[in-house]
ROMAR-464224 format. One record per residue (C-alpha): residue number from 1; residue in three letters; x, z negated, y negated. Coordinates in steps of 0.5 Angstrom, whole numbers. Each point is the difference from the previous one (the first is absolute). Example, Ala and Ser with C-alpha at 12.3 -4.5 7.8 and 13.67 -1.06 7.14 Angstrom:
% ROMAR-464224
<num=1 | residuo=ala | xx=25 | zz=-16 | yy=9>
<num=2 | residuo=ser | xx=2 | zz=2 | yy=-7>
***
This chain:
% ROMAR-464224
<num=1 | residuo=met | xx=75 | zz=-2 | yy=-123>
<num=2 | residuo=ile | xx=0 | zz=-3 | yy=7>
<num=3 | residuo=lys | xx=-4 | zz=5 | yy=5>
<num=4 | residuo=val | xx=-4 | zz=-2 | yy=6>
<num=5 | residuo=val | xx=-3 | zz=3 | yy=6>
<num=6 | residuo=his | xx=-5 | zz=-3 | yy=4>
<num=7 | residuo=leu | xx=-1 | zz=3 | yy=8>
<num=8 | residuo=gln | xx=-7 | zz=-2 | yy=2>
<num=9 | residuo=asn | xx=-4 | zz=3 | yy=6>
<num=10 | residuo=ser | xx=-6 | zz=1 | yy=-3>
<num=11 | residuo=met | xx=-3 | zz=-3 | yy=-7>
<num=12 | residuo=lys | xx=-6 | zz=-2 | yy=4>
<num=13 | residuo=ser | xx=-1 | zz=-7 | yy=2>
<num=14 | residuo=ala | xx=6 | zz=-3 | yy=1>
<num=15 | residuo=gly | xx=3 | zz=5 | yy=-5>
<num=16 | residuo=ser | xx=-3 | zz=-4 | yy=-6>
<num=17 | residuo=ala | xx=6 | zz=-5 | yy=0>
<num=18 | residuo=ala | xx=5 | zz=6 | yy=-1>
<num=19 | residuo=leu | xx=-5 | zz=4 | yy=-5>
<num=20 | residuo=arg | xx=-1 | zz=-7 | yy=-4>
<num=21 | residuo=leu | xx=7 | zz=-1 | yy=-1>
<num=22 | residuo=his | xx=2 | zz=7 | yy=-2>
<num=23 | residuo=asn | xx=-6 | zz=0 | yy=-5>
<num=24 | residuo=ser | xx=3 | zz=-7 | yy=-2>
<num=25 | residuo=phe | xx=7 | zz=3 | yy=-1>
<num=26 | residuo=ile | xx=-3 | zz=6 | yy=-4>
<num=27 | residuo=gln | xx=-4 | zz=-4 | yy=-5>
<num=28 | residuo=tyr | xx=7 | zz=-4 | yy=-1>
<num=29 | residuo=gly | xx=3 | zz=7 | yy=-1>
<num=30 | residuo=ile | xx=4 | zz=0 | yy=6>
<num=31 | residuo=asn | xx=1 | zz=7 | yy=3>
<num=32 | residuo=ser | xx=-4 | zz=-1 | yy=6>
<num=33 | residuo=lys | xx=-2 | zz=5 | yy=6>
<num=34 | residuo=ile | xx=-3 | zz=0 | yy=6>
<num=35 | residuo=val | xx=1 | zz=4 | yy=7>
<num=36 | residuo=ser | xx=-6 | zz=0 | yy=4>
<num=37 | residuo=leu | xx=-1 | zz=3 | yy=7>
<num=38 | residuo=phe | xx=-7 | zz=1 | yy=0>
<num=39 | residuo=thr | xx=-4 | zz=3 | yy=-6>
<num=40 | residuo=asp | xx=-6 | zz=-3 | yy=-3>
<num=41 | residuo=lys | xx=-5 | zz=0 | yy=-6>
<num=42 | residuo=ile | xx=6 | zz=-2 | yy=-5>
<num=43 | residuo=lys | xx=2 | zz=6 | yy=-4>
<num=44 | residuo=asp | xx=7 | zz=-3 | yy=-4>
<num=45 | residuo=asp | xx=6 | zz=4 | yy=-1>
<num=46 | residuo=lys | xx=4 | zz=-6 | yy=1>
<num=47 | residuo=ile | xx=-3 | zz=0 | yy=8>
<num=48 | residuo=lys | xx=4 | zz=5 | yy=4>
<num=49 | residuo=tyr | xx=-4 | zz=1 | yy=7>
<num=50 | residuo=leu | xx=4 | zz=3 | yy=6>
<num=51 | residuo=asn | xx=-2 | zz=7 | yy=3>
<num=52 | residuo=lys | xx=-4 | zz=1 | yy=6>
<num=53 | residuo=lys | xx=6 | zz=0 | yy=5>
<num=54 | residuo=ala | xx=1 | zz=-7 | yy=-2>
<num=55 | residuo=arg | xx=-7 | zz=-2 | yy=2>
<num=56 | residuo=ile | xx=1 | zz=4 | yy=6>
<num=57 | residuo=ile | xx=6 | zz=-4 | yy=2>
<num=58 | residuo=ser | xx=-4 | zz=-6 | yy=-2>
<num=59 | residuo=arg | xx=-6 | zz=2 | yy=5>
<num=60 | residuo=leu | xx=5 | zz=1 | yy=5>
<num=61 | residuo=asp | xx=3 | zz=-7 | yy=-1>
<num=62 | residuo=thr | xx=-7 | zz=-3 | yy=1>
<num=63 | residuo=glu | xx=-1 | zz=4 | yy=6>
<num=64 | residuo=val | xx=6 | zz=-2 | yy=4>
<num=65 | residuo=lys | xx=0 | zz=-7 | yy=-2>
<num=66 | residuo=lys | xx=-7 | zz=-1 | yy=4>
<num=67 | residuo=cys | xx=4 | zz=2 | yy=6>
<num=68 | residuo=val | xx=6 | zz=-5 | yy=-2>
<num=69 | residuo=asn | xx=-4 | zz=-6 | yy=-2>
<num=70 | residuo=arg | xx=-5 | zz=1 | yy=6>
<num=71 | residuo=asn | xx=3 | zz=-7 | yy=2>
<num=72 | residuo=ile | xx=-1 | zz=-3 | yy=-6>
<num=73 | residuo=ile | xx=-5 | zz=-6 | yy=0>
<num=74 | residuo=pro | xx=-5 | zz=2 | yy=-6>
<num=75 | residuo=thr | xx=-2 | zz=-8 | yy=-1>
<num=76 | residuo=tyr | xx=6 | zz=-1 | yy=-3>
<num=77 | residuo=gly | xx=-1 | zz=5 | yy=-6>
<num=78 | residuo=ser | xx=5 | zz=6 | yy=-1>
<num=79 | residuo=phe | xx=6 | zz=2 | yy=3>
<num=80 | residuo=ser | xx=4 | zz=6 | yy=-3>
<num=81 | residuo=phe | xx=6 | zz=4 | yy=3>
<num=82 | residuo=pro | xx=1 | zz=6 | yy=-5>
<num=83 | residuo=leu | xx=2 | zz=6 | yy=4>
<num=84 | residuo=phe | xx=0 | zz=6 | yy=-5>
<num=85 | residuo=gly | xx=0 | zz=0 | yy=-8>
<num=86 | residuo=thr | xx=2 | zz=5 | yy=-5>
<num=87 | residuo=asp | xx=6 | zz=0 | yy=-4>
<num=88 | residuo=val | xx=-1 | zz=-1 | yy=-7>
<num=89 | residuo=ser | xx=7 | zz=-1 | yy=-2>
<num=90 | residuo=thr | xx=1 | zz=7 | yy=-3>
<num=91 | residuo=leu | xx=-7 | zz=-1 | yy=-5>
<num=92 | residuo=lys | xx=2 | zz=1 | yy=-7>
<num=93 | residuo=glu | xx=-5 | zz=-7 | yy=-1>
<num=94 | residuo=ile | xx=5 | zz=-3 | yy=4>
<num=95 | residuo=asn | xx=7 | zz=2 | yy=-2>
<num=96 | residuo=asn | xx=-2 | zz=-1 | yy=-8>
<num=97 | residuo=ala | xx=-2 | zz=-7 | yy=2>
<num=98 | residuo=asp | xx=4 | zz=-6 | yy=-2>
<num=99 | residuo=ile | xx=-4 | zz=-5 | yy=5>
<num=100 | residuo=ile | xx=-4 | zz=2 | yy=6>
<num=101 | residuo=tyr | xx=-6 | zz=-4 | yy=2>
<num=102 | residuo=leu | xx=-2 | zz=0 | yy=7>
<num=103 | residuo=his | xx=-7 | zz=-2 | yy=1>
<num=104 | residuo=trp | xx=-4 | zz=2 | yy=6>
<num=105 | residuo=val | xx=4 | zz=5 | yy=3>
<num=106 | residuo=leu | xx=-2 | zz=0 | yy=7>
<num=107 | residuo=gly | xx=-6 | zz=4 | yy=4>
<num=108 | residuo=gly | xx=5 | zz=6 | yy=1>
<num=109 | residuo=phe | xx=3 | zz=0 | yy=-8>
<num=110 | residuo=leu | xx=7 | zz=-3 | yy=1>
<num=111 | residuo=asn | xx=3 | zz=-2 | yy=7>
<num=112 | residuo=leu | xx=7 | zz=-4 | yy=-1>
<num=113 | residuo=ser | xx=4 | zz=6 | yy=0>
<num=114 | residuo=asn | xx=-3 | zz=2 | yy=-6>
<num=115 | residuo=val | xx=1 | zz=-7 | yy=-3>
<num=116 | residuo=arg | xx=7 | zz=1 | yy=2>
<num=117 | residuo=lys | xx=0 | zz=7 | yy=-4>
<num=118 | residuo=leu | xx=-3 | zz=-3 | yy=-6>
<num=119 | residuo=leu | xx=5 | zz=-6 | yy=0>
<num=120 | residuo=lys | xx=6 | zz=5 | yy=1>
<num=121 | residuo=leu | xx=-2 | zz=3 | yy=-7>
<num=122 | residuo=lys | xx=4 | zz=-7 | yy=-3>
<num=123 | residuo=lys | xx=-7 | zz=-1 | yy=-4>
<num=124 | residuo=asn | xx=-3 | zz=-7 | yy=0>
<num=125 | residuo=val | xx=-5 | zz=-1 | yy=5>
<num=126 | residuo=val | xx=-6 | zz=-5 | yy=-1>
<num=127 | residuo=ile | xx=-4 | zz=-1 | yy=6>
<num=128 | residuo=phe | xx=-6 | zz=-3 | yy=-2>
<num=129 | residuo=met | xx=-3 | zz=-4 | yy=6>
<num=130 | residuo=his | xx=-7 | zz=0 | yy=1>
<num=131 | residuo=asp | xx=0 | zz=-3 | yy=7>
<num=132 | residuo=met | xx=5 | zz=-3 | yy=5>
<num=133 | residuo=trp | xx=2 | zz=7 | yy=3>
<num=134 | residuo=trp | xx=7 | zz=1 | yy=-4>
<num=135 | residuo=ile | xx=2 | zz=-7 | yy=3>
<num=136 | residuo=thr | xx=-2 | zz=1 | yy=7>
<num=137 | residuo=gly | xx=1 | zz=4 | yy=6>
<num=138 | residuo=gly | xx=-7 | zz=4 | yy=-1>
<num=139 | residuo=cys | xx=-6 | zz=-5 | yy=-1>
<num=140 | residuo=his | xx=-3 | zz=0 | yy=-7>
<num=141 | residuo=his | xx=-2 | zz=-8 | yy=1>
<num=142 | residuo=ser | xx=4 | zz=-4 | yy=5>
<num=143 | residuo=phe | xx=-6 | zz=-6 | yy=-1>
<num=144 | residuo=ser | xx=4 | zz=-6 | yy=4>
<num=145 | residuo=cys | xx=6 | zz=4 | yy=3>
<num=146 | residuo=glu | xx=6 | zz=-1 | yy=-3>
<num=147 | residuo=lys | xx=5 | zz=4 | yy=4>
<num=148 | residuo=tyr | xx=1 | zz=5 | yy=-6>
<num=149 | residuo=thr | xx=5 | zz=-6 | yy=-3>
<num=150 | residuo=leu | xx=5 | zz=1 | yy=6>
<num=151 | residuo=ser | xx=-2 | zz=7 | yy=3>
<num=152 | residuo=cys | xx=-6 | zz=3 | yy=2>
<num=153 | residuo=asn | xx=-1 | zz=1 | yy=8>
<num=154 | residuo=asn | xx=-5 | zz=-1 | yy=5>
<num=155 | residuo=cys | xx=-5 | zz=1 | yy=-5>
<num=156 | residuo=gln | xx=-7 | zz=-4 | yy=1>
<num=157 | residuo=met | xx=-4 | zz=7 | yy=-3>
<num=158 | residuo=ile | xx=3 | zz=4 | yy=6>
<num=159 | residuo=lys | xx=-2 | zz=-1 | yy=7>
<num=160 | residuo=gly | xx=5 | zz=-1 | yy=5>
<num=161 | residuo=asn | xx=6 | zz=-4 | yy=0>
<num=162 | residuo=arg | xx=6 | zz=4 | yy=-2>
<num=163 | residuo=lys | xx=6 | zz=-3 | yy=-5>
<num=164 | residuo=arg | xx=2 | zz=7 | yy=-2>
<num=165 | residuo=asp | xx=-7 | zz=2 | yy=-2>
<num=166 | residuo=leu | xx=-2 | zz=4 | yy=-6>
<num=167 | residuo=ser | xx=0 | zz=-6 | yy=-5>
<num=168 | residuo=ala | xx=8 | zz=-1 | yy=2>
<num=169 | residuo=leu | xx=1 | zz=7 | yy=-1>
<num=170 | residuo=glu | xx=-3 | zz=0 | yy=-7>
<num=171 | residuo=phe | xx=3 | zz=-6 | yy=-2>
<num=172 | residuo=asn | xx=7 | zz=2 | yy=2>
<num=173 | residuo=lys | xx=-1 | zz=7 | yy=-4>
<num=174 | residuo=lys | xx=-2 | zz=-4 | yy=-6>
<num=175 | residuo=leu | xx=5 | zz=-5 | yy=0>
<num=176 | residuo=lys | xx=6 | zz=5 | yy=0>
<num=177 | residuo=leu | xx=-4 | zz=4 | yy=-6>
<num=178 | residuo=tyr | xx=-1 | zz=-6 | yy=-4>
<num=179 | residuo=ser | xx=8 | zz=-3 | yy=1>
<num=180 | residuo=lys | xx=3 | zz=7 | yy=-1>
<num=181 | residuo=phe | xx=-3 | zz=1 | yy=-7>
<num=182 | residuo=asp | xx=1 | zz=-5 | yy=-7>
<num=183 | residuo=asn | xx=-5 | zz=4 | yy=-4>
<num=184 | residuo=ile | xx=-6 | zz=-2 | yy=4>
<num=185 | residuo=tyr | xx=-5 | zz=-6 | yy=-3>
<num=186 | residuo=phe | xx=-6 | zz=-3 | yy=3>
<num=187 | residuo=val | xx=-6 | zz=-2 | yy=-4>
<num=188 | residuo=ser | xx=-5 | zz=-5 | yy=2>
<num=189 | residuo=pro | xx=-7 | zz=-1 | yy=-3>
<num=190 | residuo=ser | xx=-1 | zz=-7 | yy=3>
<num=191 | residuo=lys | xx=4 | zz=-6 | yy=0>
<num=192 | residuo=trp | xx=-2 | zz=0 | yy=8>
<num=193 | residuo=leu | xx=3 | zz=7 | yy=1>
<num=194 | residuo=tyr | xx=6 | zz=-2 | yy=-4>
<num=195 | residuo=asp | xx=2 | zz=-6 | yy=4>
<num=196 | residuo=cys | xx=-1 | zz=4 | yy=6>
<num=197 | residuo=ala | xx=5 | zz=6 | yy=-2>
<num=198 | residuo=lys | xx=5 | zz=-6 | yy=-2>
<num=199 | residuo=asn | xx=-1 | zz=-2 | yy=7>
<num=200 | residuo=ser | xx=0 | zz=6 | yy=4>
<num=201 | residuo=lys | xx=7 | zz=2 | yy=3>
<num=202 | residuo=leu | xx=-1 | zz=7 | yy=-3>
<num=203 | residuo=thr | xx=-1 | zz=-1 | yy=-7>
<num=204 | residuo=arg | xx=3 | zz=-7 | yy=-1>
<num=205 | residuo=glu | xx=7 | zz=3 | yy=-3>
<num=206 | residuo=asn | xx=-4 | zz=5 | yy=-4>
<num=207 | residuo=ser | xx=-2 | zz=-1 | yy=-7>
<num=208 | residuo=ile | xx=-7 | zz=-3 | yy=0>
<num=209 | residuo=phe | xx=-5 | zz=-1 | yy=-6>
<num=210 | residuo=tyr | xx=-7 | zz=-3 | yy=-1>
<num=211 | residuo=ile | xx=-4 | zz=5 | yy=-5>
<num=212 | residuo=pro | xx=-8 | zz=-1 | yy=1>
<num=213 | residuo=asn | xx=-4 | zz=7 | yy=0>
<num=214 | residuo=thr | xx=-3 | zz=2 | yy=-7>
<num=215 | residuo=ile | xx=-7 | zz=1 | yy=-1>
<num=216 | residuo=asp | xx=-4 | zz=4 | yy=-6>
<num=217 | residuo=ser | xx=-3 | zz=-5 | yy=-4>
<num=218 | residuo=ser | xx=-4 | zz=5 | yy=-4>
<num=219 | residuo=phe | xx=-4 | zz=1 | yy=7>
<num=220 | residuo=tyr | xx=0 | zz=-6 | yy=3>
<num=221 | residuo=lys | xx=-3 | zz=-5 | yy=-5>
<num=222 | residuo=pro | xx=-6 | zz=-5 | yy=0>
<num=223 | residuo=phe | xx=-7 | zz=3 | yy=-3>
<num=224 | residuo=asp | xx=-7 | zz=-1 | yy=0>
<num=225 | residuo=lys | xx=-2 | zz=-2 | yy=7>
<num=226 | residuo=lys | xx=-7 | zz=3 | yy=-2>
<num=227 | residuo=val | xx=2 | zz=6 | yy=-2>
<num=228 | residuo=ala | xx=4 | zz=1 | yy=6>
<num=229 | residuo=arg | xx=-5 | zz=-1 | yy=5>
<num=230 | residuo=asn | xx=-5 | zz=4 | yy=-4>
<num=231 | residuo=ile | xx=5 | zz=6 | yy=1>
<num=232 | residuo=leu | xx=0 | zz=-2 | yy=8>
<num=233 | residuo=asn | xx=-7 | zz=-1 | yy=1>
<num=234 | residuo=ile | xx=1 | zz=-7 | yy=1>
<num=235 | residuo=ser | xx=-5 | zz=-6 | yy=-2>
<num=236 | residuo=pro | xx=2 | zz=-5 | yy=-5>
<num=237 | residuo=glu | xx=-3 | zz=-5 | yy=4>
<num=238 | residuo=glu | xx=4 | zz=1 | yy=6>
<num=239 | residuo=thr | xx=6 | zz=-4 | yy=2>
<num=240 | residuo=val | xx=5 | zz=5 | yy=2>
<num=241 | residuo=ile | xx=6 | zz=-1 | yy=5>
<num=242 | residuo=ala | xx=5 | zz=6 | yy=0>
<num=243 | residuo=phe | xx=5 | zz=2 | yy=5>
<num=244 | residuo=gly | xx=4 | zz=6 | yy=0>
<num=245 | residuo=ala | xx=5 | zz=4 | yy=4>
<num=246 | residuo=val | xx=2 | zz=7 | yy=2>
<num=247 | residuo=lys | xx=-1 | zz=-2 | yy=7>
<num=248 | residuo=ile | xx=-5 | zz=-6 | yy=1>
<num=249 | residuo=asn | xx=2 | zz=-1 | yy=7>
<num=250 | residuo=ser | xx=7 | zz=1 | yy=-1>
<num=251 | residuo=pro | xx=4 | zz=-6 | yy=4>
<num=252 | residuo=tyr | xx=3 | zz=-2 | yy=-7>
<num=253 | residuo=lys | xx=-6 | zz=-1 | yy=-3>
<num=254 | residuo=gly | xx=-3 | zz=-6 | yy=3>
<num=255 | residuo=trp | xx=-7 | zz=3 | yy=1>
<num=256 | residuo=asn | xx=-2 | zz=-5 | yy=6>
<num=257 | residuo=tyr | xx=1 | zz=-6 | yy=-4>
<num=258 | residuo=leu | xx=-4 | zz=2 | yy=-6>
<num=259 | residuo=gln | xx=-6 | zz=2 | yy=5>
<num=260 | residuo=lys | xx=1 | zz=-7 | yy=3>
<num=261 | residuo=ala | xx=0 | zz=-3 | yy=-8>
<num=262 | residuo=leu | xx=-6 | zz=4 | yy=-1>
<num=263 | residuo=glu | xx=-4 | zz=-3 | yy=6>
<num=264 | residuo=ile | xx=2 | zz=-7 | yy=-2>
<num=265 | residuo=leu | xx=-3 | zz=1 | yy=-7>
<num=266 | residuo=lys | xx=-6 | zz=3 | yy=3>
<num=267 | residuo=asn | xx=-1 | zz=-6 | yy=4>
<num=268 | residuo=asn | xx=2 | zz=-6 | yy=-4>
<num=269 | residuo=asn | xx=-2 | zz=2 | yy=-7>
<num=270 | residuo=asn | xx=-6 | zz=1 | yy=-4>
<num=271 | residuo=leu | xx=3 | zz=6 | yy=-3>
<num=272 | residuo=asn | xx=-5 | zz=5 | yy=-2>
<num=273 | residuo=asn | xx=0 | zz=7 | yy=-2>
<num=274 | residuo=ile | xx=7 | zz=2 | yy=2>
<num=275 | residuo=leu | xx=3 | zz=7 | yy=0>
<num=276 | residuo=ile | xx=6 | zz=2 | yy=4>
<num=277 | residuo=leu | xx=3 | zz=6 | yy=-4>
<num=278 | residuo=ile | xx=5 | zz=4 | yy=4>
<num=279 | residuo=phe | xx=5 | zz=5 | yy=-3>
<num=280 | residuo=gly | xx=6 | zz=4 | yy=2>
<num=281 | residuo=asp | xx=-3 | zz=2 | yy=7>
<num=282 | residuo=ser | xx=-6 | zz=4 | yy=2>
<num=283 | residuo=tyr | xx=-6 | zz=-3 | yy=3>
<num=284 | residuo=asn | xx=1 | zz=-3 | yy=7>
<num=285 | residuo=glu | xx=-7 | zz=-2 | yy=4>
<num=286 | residuo=glu | xx=4 | zz=-5 | yy=4>
<num=287 | residuo=ile | xx=3 | zz=-4 | yy=-6>
<num=288 | residuo=asp | xx=-7 | zz=1 | yy=-4>
<num=289 | residuo=asn | xx=-4 | zz=-3 | yy=6>
<num=290 | residuo=ala | xx=5 | zz=-6 | yy=1>
<num=291 | residuo=ile | xx=-1 | zz=-2 | yy=-7>
<num=292 | residuo=pro | xx=-6 | zz=-5 | yy=-1>
<num=293 | residuo=phe | xx=-1 | zz=2 | yy=-7>
<num=294 | residuo=lys | xx=-2 | zz=6 | yy=-4>
<num=295 | residuo=thr | xx=5 | zz=5 | yy=0>
<num=296 | residuo=lys | xx=2 | zz=6 | yy=-5>
<num=297 | residuo=phe | xx=6 | zz=5 | yy=2>
<num=298 | residuo=met | xx=3 | zz=3 | yy=-5>
<num=299 | residuo=gly | xx=5 | zz=4 | yy=4>
<num=300 | residuo=tyr | xx=7 | zz=3 | yy=-3>
<num=301 | residuo=leu | xx=0 | zz=-1 | yy=-7>
<num=302 | residuo=gln | xx=3 | zz=6 | yy=-3>
<num=303 | residuo=asp | xx=2 | zz=-2 | yy=-7>
<num=304 | residuo=glu | xx=3 | zz=-7 | yy=-4>
<num=305 | residuo=tyr | xx=-7 | zz=0 | yy=-4>
<num=306 | residuo=ser | xx=-4 | zz=-1 | yy=6>
<num=307 | residuo=thr | xx=4 | zz=-5 | yy=3>
<num=308 | residuo=ala | xx=0 | zz=-4 | yy=-6>
<num=309 | residuo=leu | xx=-7 | zz=0 | yy=0>
<num=310 | residuo=ala | xx=-1 | zz=-2 | yy=7>
<num=311 | residuo=tyr | xx=5 | zz=-6 | yy=-1>
<num=312 | residuo=asn | xx=-4 | zz=-2 | yy=-7>
<num=313 | residuo=ser | xx=-7 | zz=0 | yy=4>
<num=314 | residuo=ala | xx=3 | zz=-5 | yy=5>
<num=315 | residuo=asp | xx=-1 | zz=-8 | yy=-1>
<num=316 | residuo=val | xx=6 | zz=-1 | yy=5>
<num=317 | residuo=phe | xx=4 | zz=5 | yy=4>
<num=318 | residuo=ile | xx=3 | zz=-2 | yy=7>
<num=319 | residuo=ala | xx=7 | zz=2 | yy=2>
<num=320 | residuo=pro | xx=0 | zz=-3 | yy=7>
<num=321 | residuo=ser | xx=7 | zz=4 | yy=2>
<num=322 | residuo=leu | xx=4 | zz=-2 | yy=6>
<num=323 | residuo=ala | xx=6 | zz=4 | yy=-3>
<num=324 | residuo=glu | xx=1 | zz=2 | yy=-7>
<num=325 | residuo=thr | xx=6 | zz=2 | yy=-4>
<num=326 | residuo=phe | xx=-2 | zz=-1 | yy=-7>
<num=327 | residuo=gly | xx=-8 | zz=0 | yy=0>
<num=328 | residuo=tyr | xx=-2 | zz=6 | yy=-5>
<num=329 | residuo=val | xx=-7 | zz=-1 | yy=1>
<num=330 | residuo=val | xx=1 | zz=-8 | yy=-2>
<num=331 | residuo=met | xx=3 | zz=2 | yy=-6>
<num=332 | residuo=glu | xx=-5 | zz=6 | yy=-2>
<num=333 | residuo=ala | xx=-6 | zz=-5 | yy=1>
<num=334 | residuo=leu | xx=4 | zz=-6 | yy=-4>
<num=335 | residuo=ser | xx=1 | zz=5 | yy=-6>
<num=336 | residuo=cys | xx=-7 | zz=2 | yy=0>
<num=337 | residuo=gly | xx=-2 | zz=-8 | yy=-1>
<num=338 | residuo=thr | xx=-2 | zz=-1 | yy=7>
<num=339 | residuo=ala | xx=2 | zz=-6 | yy=4>
<num=340 | residuo=val | xx=3 | zz=2 | yy=7>
<num=341 | residuo=val | xx=0 | zz=-4 | yy=7>
<num=342 | residuo=gly | xx=6 | zz=2 | yy=4>
<num=343 | residuo=phe | xx=4 | zz=-3 | yy=6>
<num=344 | residuo=glu | xx=7 | zz=-4 | yy=-2>
<num=345 | residuo=ile | xx=4 | zz=6 | yy=3>
<num=346 | residuo=gly | xx=5 | zz=5 | yy=-3>
<num=347 | residuo=gly | xx=0 | zz=2 | yy=-7>
<num=348 | residuo=ile | xx=-7 | zz=-3 | yy=-1>
<num=349 | residuo=pro | xx=2 | zz=-7 | yy=-2>
<num=350 | residuo=asp | xx=4 | zz=3 | yy=-6>
<num=351 | residuo=leu | xx=-6 | zz=3 | yy=-3>
<num=352 | residuo=ile | xx=-5 | zz=-6 | yy=1>
<num=353 | residuo=arg | xx=0 | zz=-7 | yy=-3>
<num=354 | residuo=his | xx=-4 | zz=-4 | yy=5>
<num=355 | residuo=lys | xx=-7 | zz=-2 | yy=-3>
<num=356 | residuo=lys | xx=2 | zz=3 | yy=-7>
<num=357 | residuo=asn | xx=-1 | zz=7 | yy=0>
<num=358 | residuo=gly | xx=-2 | zz=0 | yy=8>
<num=359 | residuo=tyr | xx=1 | zz=-3 | yy=6>
<num=360 | residuo=leu | xx=6 | zz=0 | yy=5>
<num=361 | residuo=ala | xx=-3 | zz=-1 | yy=7>
<num=362 | residuo=lys | xx=4 | zz=-3 | yy=6>
<num=363 | residuo=tyr | xx=2 | zz=6 | yy=5>
<num=364 | residuo=lys | xx=-5 | zz=3 | yy=5>
<num=365 | residuo=asp | xx=-5 | zz=-6 | yy=-2>
<num=366 | residuo=ser | xx=-6 | zz=3 | yy=-1>
<num=367 | residuo=glu | xx=-4 | zz=-6 | yy=-2>
<num=368 | residuo=asp | xx=5 | zz=-1 | yy=-6>
<num=369 | residuo=ile | xx=-1 | zz=7 | yy=-2>
<num=370 | residuo=ala | xx=-8 | zz=-2 | yy=0>
<num=371 | residuo=asn | xx=2 | zz=-6 | yy=-4>
<num=372 | residuo=gly | xx=4 | zz=4 | yy=-5>
<num=373 | residuo=ile | xx=-6 | zz=5 | yy=-1>
<num=374 | residuo=asn | xx=-4 | zz=-7 | yy=-1>
<num=375 | residuo=tyr | xx=5 | zz=-3 | yy=-5>
<num=376 | residuo=cys | xx=0 | zz=7 | yy=-4>
<num=377 | residuo=leu | xx=-7 | zz=1 | yy=0>
<num=378 | residuo=glu | xx=-2 | zz=-7 | yy=-2>
<num=379 | residuo=asn | xx=5 | zz=-1 | yy=-5>
<num=380 | residuo=lys | xx=-1 | zz=7 | yy=-3>
<num=381 | residuo=leu | xx=8 | zz=1 | yy=0>
<num=382 | residuo=lys | xx=2 | zz=6 | yy=-4>
<num=383 | residuo=gly | xx=6 | zz=4 | yy=2>
<num=384 | residuo=tyr | xx=6 | zz=1 | yy=-4>
<num=385 | residuo=ile | xx=7 | zz=3 | yy=1>
<num=386 | residuo=leu | xx=6 | zz=-5 | yy=-1>
<num=387 | residuo=pro | xx=5 | zz=1 | yy=-6>
<num=388 | residuo=glu | xx=6 | zz=2 | yy=5>
<num=389 | residuo=phe | xx=-4 | zz=6 | yy=2>
<num=390 | residuo=glu | xx=-2 | zz=3 | yy=-7>
<num=391 | residuo=pro | xx=2 | zz=8 | yy=0>
<num=392 | residuo=asn | xx=6 | zz=-1 | yy=-5>
<num=393 | residuo=lys | xx=3 | zz=-6 | yy=4>
<num=394 | residuo=thr | xx=0 | zz=5 | yy=6>
<num=395 | residuo=leu | xx=3 | zz=5 | yy=-4>
<num=396 | residuo=asn | xx=6 | zz=-4 | yy=-3>
<num=397 | residuo=lys | xx=2 | zz=-2 | yy=7>
<num=398 | residuo=his | xx=1 | zz=7 | yy=2>
<num=399 | residuo=leu | xx=4 | zz=1 | yy=-7>
<num=400 | residuo=glu | xx=4 | zz=-6 | yy=2>
<num=401 | residuo=leu | xx=1 | zz=4 | yy=7>
<num=402 | residuo=phe | xx=2 | zz=6 | yy=-4>
<num=403 | residuo=asp | xx=5 | zz=-4 | yy=-3>
<num=404 | residuo=tyr | xx=3 | zz=-4 | yy=6>
<num=405 | residuo=ile | xx=1 | zz=7 | yy=3>
<num=406 | residuo=arg | xx=4 | zz=3 | yy=-6>
<num=407 | residuo=ser | xx=4 | zz=-6 | yy=0>
<num=408 | residuo=asn | xx=1 | zz=0 | yy=8>
<num=409 | residuo=ser | xx=2 | zz=8 | yy=0>
<num=410 | residuo=lys | xx=5 | zz=-1 | yy=-5>
<num=411 | residuo=lys | xx=4 | zz=-5 | yy=4>
***
């Protein structure tokens, strides 16, 4: 039986992708384990949490990064230059594994030297890319910048005009690392990121695979909307427009475009009894005051049940992301039978069939977001997950990857 270990910073939020894949492997009978930096409420003998020393190193990395990143322009999102990390190459979970999956391992969990030590074990390492960081000089989303296809330098995120800046330094480090080992494989959850990786100078010579994220359909599925609203204390007479993000005003999530779209709906339509349901982030008075409709903030939802309830209570879900590698919230909403309106960007077009299970709006076009909301509500559009994203098909793609790795290892 093949043995897999997943490395993930935390099981919360972004960690759900790693946890869901791990659970999918377990259900199939694959020997799967997780090594996580931070502990949480999940108690499982298949999850190993690192010790206090590792968490201190992580906090040190976070504090030093504030100084290193002092010239980073935040409107472009996140930039990571990992300084400190923990050597996990001696852990029994690592040494017993045949394949090591690296998920979100930043935030002081691993640095590139730690990744090199894992590759030196001559075990097969699969890097599951949850954003663009692995294929750039440090940014998590490049937006319109394509320097990563040649060589990152004079980064748009970094103040000043230096050709040999942090992005150039990190780019060269990654290039040396990726070119030295033949036991490294890259997985993209979206066709868009797959194409980006194929075009990146860092990864174009490596093995790259397109495998979507998986979802637990026992949680995320349609059920009676009236029941969901009753549990959440939402009137069955209200038209519910939902929006979810861990950080609403993140430069990636497109809040400003949604705000304008809601203003357009308020001014140009006869929509009545509208409720804007917001979850993922805590209450924000500024955002509340900017919304021209009644609002309900649900905060961070701690479990899959509550999240599925929120999706099921909505008539339409809005995902106005300006940069989206995959679009997990889109997949979750569609799986719950809720139509989704989102920009035609990143991995979102993989999930939405225009005017079938949702609406693909023109990029950065608030009026088209408003058109999409109207279209979904007027046509009572229902969301559904596309056949290629069924969990069993996603799992089979990982099994095909395992077969490829086995055959490649024998050469």
